[in-house]
C-alpha positions in Angstrom: 97.1 -28.1 63.2 95.3 -29.8 60.3 93.9 -32.3 62.7 92.8 -29.5 64.9 91.0 -27.6 62.1 89.2 -30.5 61.0 88.1 -31.2 64.4 86.8 -27.7 64.8 84.6 -28.1 61.5 83.4 -31.3 62.8 82.4 -29.9 66.1 80.7 -26.9 64.3 78.7 -29.2 62.2 77.5 -31.2 65.3 76.8 -28.0 67.1 74.6 -26.8 64.1 72.8 -30.2 64.0 72.1 -30.2 67.7 71.0 -26.4 67.7 68.5 -27.4 64.9 67.2 -30.3 66.8 66.9 -28.5 70.1 65.2 -25.5 68.4 62.7 -27.8 66.6 61.9 -29.3 69.9 61.5 -26.5 72.2 60.7 -23.8 69.6 57.9 -26.1 67.9 55.0 -23.7 67.2 57.2 -20.5 68.0 56.7 -18.1 65.1 57.6 -14.5 64.1 55.3 -12.4 62.2 57.1 -9.7 60.3 54.5 -9.0 57.6 53.5 -5.4 57.3 49.8 -5.8 58.4 50.5 -8.9 60.7 48.7 -11.2 58.4 49.7 -14.4 60.4 48.9 -12.9 63.9 45.5 -13.6 65.6 43.8 -10.7 67.0 42.9 -10.3 70.6 39.2 -11.1 69.9 40.1 -14.3 68.0 42.4 -15.5 71.1 39.6 -14.7 73.5 37.1 -16.8 71.2 39.6 -19.7 71.4 40.0 -19.3 75.1 36.1 -19.6 75.7 35.8 -23.0 73.8 35.0 -25.6 76.4 34.4 -28.8 74.2 36.8 -30.2 71.5 36.4 -28.8 68.1 37.5 -30.7 65.0 38.4 -28.8 61.8 38.8 -30.6 58.4 40.7 -28.6 55.8 39.7 -29.9 52.4 42.2 -28.8 49.7 42.8 -30.3 46.4 46.4 -29.9 46.2 47.4 -31.7 43.1 44.5 -30.3 41.0 45.5 -26.7 42.2 49.4 -27.1 41.6 49.3 -25.1 38.6 47.3 -22.1 40.0 49.7 -19.7 41.7 47.2 -17.8 43.5 45.4 -20.9 45.1 48.7 -22.4 45.9 49.7 -19.4 47.7 46.4 -18.6 49.3 46.1 -22.1 50.4 49.3 -22.1 52.2 48.3 -19.0 54.1 44.9 -20.6 55.0 47.1 -23.7 56.6 49.3 -21.4 58.3 46.5 -19.5 59.8 44.6 -22.5 60.9 47.8 -23.9 62.7 47.8 -20.7 64.6 44.4 -21.4 65.8 45.5 -25.0 66.8 48.5 -23.8 68.7 46.6 -21.2 70.5 43.9 -23.6 71.6 46.2 -25.8 73.5 44.6 -29.0 72.3 40.9 -27.8 72.1 41.0 -27.5 68.4 42.1 -30.5 66.2 43.0 -29.8 62.7 42.9 -32.5 59.8 44.2 -31.6 56.2 42.5 -33.7 53.6 43.1 -33.8 49.8 39.9 -34.9 48.1 41.0 -36.7 45.1 38.4 -37.3 42.3 36.1 -40.1 42.9 37.8 -40.8 46.4 35.8 -41.1 49.7 37.3 -37.9 50.8 35.5 -36.3 47.9 32.3 -38.0 48.6 32.5 -36.7 52.2 33.3 -33.1 51.2 30.4 -32.8 48.9 28.1 -34.2 51.7 29.5 -31.6 54.0 28.3 -28.9 51.4 31.6 -27.9 50.1 31.5 -26.2 46.7 33.8 -27.7 44.0 35.3 -25.4 41.4 36.3 -26.8 37.8 39.9 -26.1 37.1 41.3 -28.1 34.1 38.4 -30.5 33.9 38.9 -31.2 37.6 36.8 -30.5 40.6 39.0 -28.5 43.0 37.9 -28.3 46.7 39.1 -25.3 49.0 37.0 -25.2 52.1 36.7 -26.0 55.7 34.4 -28.1 57.8 34.1 -27.7 61.6 32.3 -29.9 64.1 32.0 -29.9 67.8 31.3 -32.6 70.5 27.3 -32.8 69.7 28.1 -33.0 65.9 26.9 -29.5 65.1 28.4 -28.7 61.7 29.7 -25.4 60.4 31.3 -25.0 56.9 33.1 -22.4 54.7 32.2 -24.1 51.4 35.1 -22.2 49.5 37.7 -19.6 50.6 36.7 -16.9 48.0 39.3 -14.5 46.8 37.0 -11.6 47.4 36.9 -12.4 51.2 40.7 -13.0 51.5 40.8 -10.0 53.9 38.3 -11.5 56.1 39.8 -14.9 56.4 40.5 -14.5 60.1 37.0 -13.1 60.8 35.3 -15.9 58.9 37.4 -18.9 60.7 36.6 -17.2 64.1 33.0 -17.2 63.4 32.8 -20.7 62.4 34.6 -21.5 65.7 32.3 -19.1 67.6 29.2 -20.8 66.2 30.5 -24.2 67.2 31.3 -23.2 70.5 27.8 -21.5 71.0 25.5 -23.7 69.1 22.3 -22.4 70.6 19.4 -20.9 68.3 20.3 -17.4 66.9 17.5 -15.3 67.7 16.9 -11.7 66.2 14.2 -9.3 68.0 12.2 -7.1 65.5 10.7 -3.8 66.2 9.4 -2.3 63.2 6.9 0.5 62.0 7.0 -0.8 58.5 5.0 -3.8 57.5 7.6 -6.5 56.8 4.9 -9.0 56.9 1.9 -7.0 55.8 -1.3 -8.9 54.7 0.4 -12.4 54.8 2.7 -11.0 52.2 6.2 -11.2 53.8 8.7 -8.7 52.1 11.7 -10.9 50.9 13.9 -9.6 53.6 11.8 -11.2 56.1 11.8 -14.3 54.6 15.5 -14.5 54.2 15.9 -13.6 57.9 13.5 -16.4 58.9 15.7 -18.9 57.0 18.7 -18.0 59.0 17.3 -16.9 62.3 14.5 -17.3 64.8 12.7 -14.0 64.3 10.8 -12.6 67.5 8.5 -9.7 66.9 8.4 -7.1 69.7 4.9 -5.4 70.4 5.3 -1.6 69.8 2.4 -1.1 72.3 3.9 -3.1 75.1 7.4 -3.3 74.2 9.2 -5.8 76.4 12.5 -7.2 74.9 13.2 -10.8 76.4 16.6 -11.3 78.3 17.5 -14.0 75.7 17.4 -11.7 72.7 20.9 -10.2 72.2 20.4 -8.6 68.8 17.7 -6.1 68.0 16.6 -4.8 64.5 14.8 -1.6 64.6 13.2 -0.3 61.6 11.8 3.3 61.2 11.6 4.4 65.2 10.4 7.9 64.3 6.9 6.8 65.1 7.8 4.7 68.2 6.1 5.6 71.5 8.1 6.9 74.4 7.9 3.4 76.1 9.4 1.7 72.9 12.4 4.1 72.7 13.0 3.5 76.6 12.8 -0.2 75.9 15.7 0.1 73.2 17.6 2.2 75.5 17.5 -0.1 78.3 18.2 -3.0 75.9 21.6 -1.3 74.9 22.5 -0.6 78.5 22.2 -4.3 79.1 24.7 -5.0 76.3 22.4 -5.5 73.5 23.3 -5.0 69.8 21.2 -3.0 67.5 20.8 -2.8 63.9 18.9 0.4 63.1 17.2 1.7 60.2 16.4 5.5 60.4 15.1 7.5 57.4 14.4 11.3 56.8 11.9 10.6 54.0 9.7 7.4 53.6 9.4 6.6 49.8 6.7 3.8 51.0 4.6 6.4 52.9 5.1 9.3 50.7 6.2 11.7 53.6 8.8 13.2 55.7 10.0 10.8 58.5 13.0 12.3 60.2 14.3 10.8 63.5 11.2 11.8 65.4 10.9 10.2 68.8 14.2 8.6 68.2 16.1 11.8 68.1 17.2 11.5 71.8 18.1 8.0 71.4 20.3 8.5 68.4 21.9 11.4 70.2 22.9 9.1 73.1 24.5 6.9 70.6 26.5 9.9 69.3 24.6 9.9 66.0 23.1 12.9 64.4 20.5 12.3 61.6 20.6 15.6 59.7 16.9 16.6 60.0 14.7 17.5 57.2 17.3 16.6 54.3 17.9 13.7 52.1 21.0 13.0 50.2 21.2 13.0 46.4 24.5 11.8 44.3 24.5 12.4 40.6 27.7 10.2 40.3 25.7 7.1 41.9 22.3 8.1 40.4 20.2 5.0 39.5 18.7 4.8 36.2 14.8 4.8 36.1 12.3 5.0 33.3 9.7 7.6 33.1 7.1 8.4 30.0 5.7 11.4 28.7 2.6 11.5 26.4 4.8 9.7 23.4 7.3 7.4 24.7 9.2 5.9 27.7 12.8 6.7 28.3 15.5 6.3 31.0 17.0 9.0 33.2 19.3 9.2 36.1 17.6 9.9 39.4 20.1 11.0 42.1 17.9 10.5 45.0 18.0 6.5 44.3 21.6 5.6 44.3 23.6 2.5 43.6 26.8 2.2 45.9 29.6 0.0 44.9 32.8 -0.9 46.3 34.4 2.4 46.1 31.7 3.6 48.6 32.3 0.8 51.3 34.8 0.9 54.1 37.5 -1.6 53.5 38.5 -1.7 57.1 35.5 -3.3 58.4 34.5 -7.1 58.0 30.8 -6.3 57.2 31.6 -3.9 54.3 35.1 -4.9 53.0 33.7 -7.5 50.4 30.3 -5.9 49.8 29.8 -5.3 46.0 26.7 -3.2 45.7 23.6 -2.0 47.4 20.9 0.4 46.4 19.4 3.2 48.8 16.2 5.4 48.1 16.6 9.1 49.4 18.8 8.1 52.2 19.7 10.5 55.1 23.1 12.0 56.1 24.8 10.6 59.4 27.2 12.6 61.2 28.7 12.2 64.9 27.3 14.6 67.3 29.9 17.3 68.9 29.8 15.8 72.5 29.6 12.1 71.2 31.6 9.6 73.8 31.0 6.8 71.2 33.3 6.1 68.2 31.6 6.7 65.0 32.9 4.7 62.0 31.6 5.3 58.5 30.6 2.0 56.8 29.0 3.4 53.6 29.4 6.7 52.1 28.5 8.6 48.8 31.2 10.2 46.4 32.4 13.8 46.5 29.4 14.7 44.2 26.8 14.2 46.8 24.4 17.2 47.9 21.6 17.4 50.3 17.8 18.2 49.2 15.0 19.2 51.4 12.9 16.0 52.4 9.6 17.9 51.7 10.7 18.7 48.2 11.2 14.9 47.2 7.7 14.7 45.6 8.9 17.7 43.5 11.8 15.9 42.4 9.8 12.8 41.2 7.3 14.8 39.2 10.0 16.8 37.6 13.0 14.5 37.4 14.6 16.0 34.3 14.3 19.6 35.4 14.7 19.6 39.1 18.4 18.8 39.3 19.5 21.3 36.7 20.9 23.6 39.3 22.8 20.7 41.1 25.4 21.8 43.5 27.7 19.3 45.1 28.5 19.7 48.9 30.8 16.6 49.4 30.7 13.1 50.7 27.9 11.9 53.0 28.0 9.0 55.4 24.8 6.8 54.9 25.7 4.1 57.2 27.8 3.8 60.4 29.1 1.6 63.1 29.1 2.8 66.5 31.0 1.6 69.4 32.2 2.6 72.8 30.5 3.9 76.1 26.9 5.2 76.0 24.9 7.1 78.8 21.2 6.2 79.1 18.5 8.7 78.3 16.4 7.6 81.2 18.6 6.5 84.0 22.0 8.0 83.3 23.8 4.8 83.5 26.6 4.1 81.4 27.4 0.9 79.4 31.1 0.7 78.4 30.9 -1.4 75.3 28.3 -0.9 72.6 27.8 -2.6 69.1 25.6 -0.6 66.8 24.9 -0.3 63.2 22.9 2.7 61.8 21.6 3.0 58.2 20.1 6.2 57.2 17.4 4.4 55.0 14.7 2.0 55.6 13.2 1.9 52.2 16.2 -0.3 51.2 14.4 -3.1 53.0 11.5 -3.1 50.4 11.6 -5.5 47.7 11.2 -2.9 44.9 14.7 -1.4 45.6 16.6 -4.8 45.4 14.5 -7.5 44.0 13.0 -8.5 40.8 10.6 -11.0 39.7 11.7 -13.3 37.0 9.9 -16.0 35.2 12.2 -19.2 34.9 10.7 -22.4 33.3 7.1 -21.1 34.0 7.7 -20.2 37.8 8.5 -17.0 39.3 11.4 -16.4 41.1 12.7 -13.5 43.4 16.1 -12.5 42.0 18.3 -9.9 43.8 19.3 -7.1 41.7 21.4 -5.6 44.5 22.9 -6.7 47.7 20.6 -5.1 50.3 19.5 -8.5 51.5 23.1 -9.9 51.9 24.1 -6.7 53.7 21.3 -6.9 56.5 21.9 -10.7 56.9 25.6 -10.2 57.2 25.0 -7.3 59.8 22.7 -9.5 62.0 25.2 -12.3 61.6 27.9 -9.9 62.8 25.9 -8.5 65.5 24.8 -11.8 66.9 28.3 -12.8 67.7 30.1 -11.8 70.7 32.0 -8.5 71.3 35.2 -10.4 70.6 34.1 -11.4 67.3 32.9 -8.2 66.2 36.2 -6.8 67.3 38.1 -9.2 64.8 40.0 -6.8 62.5 40.3 -7.0 58.8 43.6 -8.0 57.6 45.6 -5.9 55.2 46.1 -6.9 51.3 47.9 -10.0 50.9 49.3 -9.6 47.5 52.7 -7.9 47.6 53.4 -6.6 44.1 56.9 -6.1 43.3 56.5 -2.5 42.8 60.3 -1.4 42.3 60.9 -4.3 39.9 57.7 -3.3 37.8 59.0 0.1 37.8 62.5 -1.0 36.6 60.8 -3.0 33.9 58.6 -0.3 32.7 61.9 2.0 32.6 63.8 -0.3 30.4 60.8 -0.6 28.1 60.5 3.1 27.9 64.2 3.6 26.8 63.6 1.2 23.9 62.5 2.5 20.3 61.0 -0.9 19.4 58.5 -2.0 21.9 58.5 -5.7 21.0 62.3 -5.6 21.1 62.1 -4.1 24.5 59.9 -6.6 25.8 62.0 -9.3 24.5 65.2 -7.7 26.2 63.3 -7.2 29.6 62.1 -10.8 29.6 65.6 -12.1 29.1 66.9 -9.9 31.7 64.2 -10.9 34.0 65.1 -14.4 33.5 68.7 -14.0 34.3 67.7 -12.1 37.6 65.3 -14.9 38.5 68.3 -17.4 38.2 70.5 -15.1 40.4 67.8 -14.7 43.0 67.2 -18.7 43.0 70.9 -19.0 43.6 71.1 -16.7 46.4 67.9 -18.0 48.0 69.1 -21.6 47.9 72.9 -21.6 47.4 74.2 -18.5 49.4 74.2 -19.8 52.8 75.8 -23.3 52.2 78.5 -21.6 50.2 79.3 -19.4 53.0 79.5 -22.2 55.4 81.9 -23.7 53.0 83.9 -20.5 52.5 84.3 -20.1 56.3 85.6 -23.7 56.6 88.0 -23.4 53.8 89.2 -20.0 55.5 89.6 -21.8 58.8 91.3 -24.7 57.0 93.7 -22.5 55.2 94.7 -20.4 58.1 95.5 -23.8 59.9 97.4 -24.9 57.0 99.4 -21.8 56.8 100.2 -21.6 60.4 101.6 -25.2 60.2 103.9 -24.4 57.3 105.1 -21.5 59.2 
């Protein structure tokens, strides 16, 4: 019986080894994502982008492992990035090759990382690299210089965008239809200059609007005065699957007049969007500080029609706004879905609950009497000032329907002007344009987003990656609250936490082996007892 028991244990050990070897061979790459927000699962859009890759793509993940070993956040985040990149490799069936590189100081790998444009961050007197370089068959290079913490929720989108750009290396062209002079008198607005640095900008003649077929993304600025032919051209463009970034405005600060949606009203309605006519949005919680003067001196006051929006006013569920930090709007409009909308209306930017509506034709009165006009301020609730539109759209001219649409509408065109987001600064005798707000980044990111495929735009934001131990924190706080002496309470809690940590480590690493040993001893004991009986 003792021999039989020993044989059973030996067979069990062999079976355990065989099962591990076979599972490692047959289940290689098979993983189960049990995280709450499916953080390690590629979305349908990413999988389609991978499926469309025709030529091999090489990814180089530069990660300074030794230099970051003492930084818990970077160590954890880098492990997640590596795991996500492996998901792309497995899903590609050999189309994507991944190389993990540790660019140690003064090595050829570090030199190569710098040449590719990766950004080093100094930690403990060492340059740390944490970025991605992608190349395709024709040596086109796309780079994520550093996986920034504030874009952690956008990790999948950023990697999928890099892959999409490598799989489609053609020049990116933006069509521009604008009634505002973005390049007036040879003095281009900064936003136009920045657009031309990233894209090929093709101006569309408003008198004879013909949108070439090679344009997939159109930027429309102040369409209220567009001709009927121009509106029809935009409508046809959308019906052919084109993407649109539209700036509409109820009041033009630049022209000093009421604008509204004008000739574009019917077009907006076909998108399922209603720009509340003849009203602008004011928000005393977000009011921007402006300087005014009287006969004696200058002083600063809050002006509720010019508003600075921050992270609390941006949707965390959209890749475009989830990492936005601040933008400035001037007398924006109120957007809302139409009652019979067939599209999906997703608010991207919204005011606080302290917003109200002001008649657009009274804007000049507010500017001439800033301190007195808002004395009788009455909040009416949150207003949406920017939204993403998707879903089926019916043509206003032919009645045809396009099933997929990607449109972003911003209820303010003044935000494009330098005055509201750029300041001139003299640095060492030279004048430089310095951004005081993120208006430019928002516009460029929106165009970048819309220039991608429908699959790329559909890539979702991931949830929060940090998982705080809330129950443990609550227990810790409850223990501290029971003690009279806060310092003694902290000492006791830290001691108990250390003991708890030892127990958890023991259960994590020792429980399973001890269970196997225990079961083996039980089997052996039963055999020994039976042999004696």
